[in-house]
Short mmCIF file of the C-alpha atoms (twelve columns), coordinates in Angstrom:
data_MODEL
# 
_entry.id   MODEL 
# 
loop_
_atom_site.group_PDB 
_atom_site.id 
_atom_site.type_symbol 
_atom_site.label_atom_id 
_atom_site.label_alt_id 
_atom_site.label_comp_id 
_atom_site.label_asym_id 
_atom_site.label_seq_id 
_atom_site.Cartn_x 
_atom_site.Cartn_y 
_atom_site.Cartn_z 
_atom_site.pdbx_PDB_model_num 
ATOM 1  C CA . MET A 1  9.324   16.531 5.157  1 
ATOM 2  C CA . SER A 2  10.106  12.882 3.450  1 
ATOM 3  C CA . ALA A 3  7.761   10.990 1.091  1 
ATOM 4  C CA . GLU A 4  6.898   8.649  4.194  1 
ATOM 5  C CA . GLU A 5  5.860   11.705 6.240  1 
ATOM 6  C CA . SER A 6  3.803   13.068 3.697  1 
ATOM 7  C CA . LEU A 7  2.204   9.672  2.960  1 
ATOM 8  C CA . ASN A 8  1.567   9.208  6.787  1 
ATOM 9  C CA . ASN A 9  0.164   12.640 7.018  1 
ATOM 10 C CA . ALA A 10 -2.596  11.844 3.856  1 
ATOM 11 C CA . GLU A 11 -3.189  8.642  5.999  1 
ATOM 12 C CA . ASN A 12 -4.075  10.662 8.898  1 
ATOM 13 C CA . LEU A 13 -6.058  12.954 6.633  1 
ATOM 14 C CA . LEU A 14 -7.960  10.437 4.913  1 
ATOM 15 C CA . ALA A 15 -9.141  8.826  8.543  1 
ATOM 16 C CA . ARG A 16 -10.421 12.328 9.606  1 
ATOM 17 C CA . LEU A 17 -12.346 12.371 6.419  1 
ATOM 18 C CA . GLU A 18 -13.846 9.242  6.683  1 
ATOM 19 C CA . ALA A 19 -15.113 10.290 10.082 1 
ATOM 20 C CA . ALA A 20 -16.220 13.427 8.634  1 
ATOM 21 C CA . ARG A 21 -18.224 11.333 6.456  1 
ATOM 22 C CA . VAL A 22 -19.683 9.095  8.686  1 
ATOM 23 C CA . ARG A 23 -20.907 12.136 10.542 1 
ATOM 24 C CA . LEU A 24 -22.897 13.309 7.333  1 
ATOM 25 C CA . ASP A 25 -24.544 10.091 6.915  1 
ATOM 26 C CA . GLU A 26 -25.745 10.401 10.441 1 
ATOM 27 C CA . THR A 27 -26.722 13.970 10.429 1 
ATOM 28 C CA . GLN A 28 -30.439 15.225 9.630  1 
ATOM 29 C CA . ASP A 29 -29.702 18.667 10.369 1 
ATOM 30 C CA . PRO A 30 -29.303 20.796 6.819  1 
ATOM 31 C CA . ASP A 31 -26.830 22.950 8.493  1 
ATOM 32 C CA . GLN A 32 -24.779 20.759 10.190 1 
ATOM 33 C CA . ALA A 33 -24.803 18.664 7.050  1 
ATOM 34 C CA . ILE A 34 -23.219 21.989 5.185  1 
ATOM 35 C CA . GLU A 35 -20.505 22.347 7.592  1 
ATOM 36 C CA . ILE A 36 -19.486 18.800 7.392  1 
ATOM 37 C CA . LEU A 37 -19.556 18.984 3.305  1 
ATOM 38 C CA . GLN A 38 -17.492 22.206 3.855  1 
ATOM 39 C CA . GLU A 39 -15.055 20.029 6.265  1 
ATOM 40 C CA . LEU A 40 -14.875 17.280 3.671  1 
ATOM 41 C CA . ALA A 41 -14.202 19.448 0.881  1 
ATOM 42 C CA . GLU A 42 -11.051 21.189 2.998  1 
ATOM 43 C CA . LEU A 43 -9.717  17.822 3.858  1 
ATOM 44 C CA . ALA A 44 -9.647  16.386 0.483  1 
ATOM 45 C CA . LYS A 45 -7.711  19.447 -0.562 1 
ATOM 46 C CA . GLU A 46 -5.387  19.036 2.374  1 
ATOM 47 C CA . VAL A 47 -4.866  15.414 1.006  1 
ATOM 48 C CA . GLU A 48 -4.504  16.108 -2.372 1 
ATOM 49 C CA . GLY A 49 -1.679  18.717 -0.978 1 
ATOM 50 C CA . GLU A 50 -0.043  15.885 1.238  1 
ATOM 51 C CA . LEU A 51 -0.037  13.585 -1.823 1 
ATOM 52 C CA . GLN A 52 1.759   16.232 -4.015 1 
ATOM 53 C CA . ARG A 53 4.243   16.808 -1.356 1 
ATOM 54 C CA . ALA A 54 4.506   12.966 -0.986 1 
ATOM 55 C CA . LYS A 55 5.124   12.615 -4.821 1 
ATOM 56 C CA . ARG A 56 7.534   15.557 -5.068 1 
ATOM 57 C CA . ALA A 57 9.635   13.839 -2.081 1 
ATOM 58 C CA . ALA A 58 9.634   10.686 -3.649 1 
ATOM 59 C CA . GLU A 59 10.750  12.123 -7.014 1 
ATOM 60 C CA . THR A 60 13.738  14.450 -5.220 1 
ATOM 61 C CA . GLU A 61 14.708  11.334 -3.335 1 
ATOM 62 C CA . ALA A 62 14.916  9.067  -6.591 1 
ATOM 63 C CA . ALA A 63 17.054  11.577 -8.151 1 
ATOM 64 C CA . ALA A 64 19.528  12.155 -5.323 1 
ATOM 65 C CA . PRO A 65 22.736  10.647 -5.558 1 
ATOM 66 C CA . PRO A 66 23.457  7.645  -3.261 1 
ATOM 67 C CA . ASN A 67 24.902  8.390  0.271  1 
ATOM 68 C CA . PRO A 68 28.649  6.950  0.102  1 
ATOM 69 C CA . ASP A 69 28.495  7.260  3.749  1 
ATOM 70 C CA . ALA A 70 25.392  4.936  3.983  1 
ATOM 71 C CA . SER A 71 26.371  1.354  4.902  1 
ATOM 72 C CA . ALA A 72 24.771  -1.587 2.842  1 
ATOM 73 C CA . ASP A 73 22.757  -4.404 4.620  1 
# 
């Protein structure tokens, strides 16, 4: 997976995280609030994982030798 793909995945996860946060703000049900908090924690871990993958991919891409077959623009 490329750094760009990982960043796109992280952005999608952040959108889901924000939607869950809004649901948490709107709920008055303690049980539902706990479920949403668990979801937020899981999404935050997934975002962190995607960002780490993006970082590793970017480092790998930066360290890779240039492709001699690629045409210069």
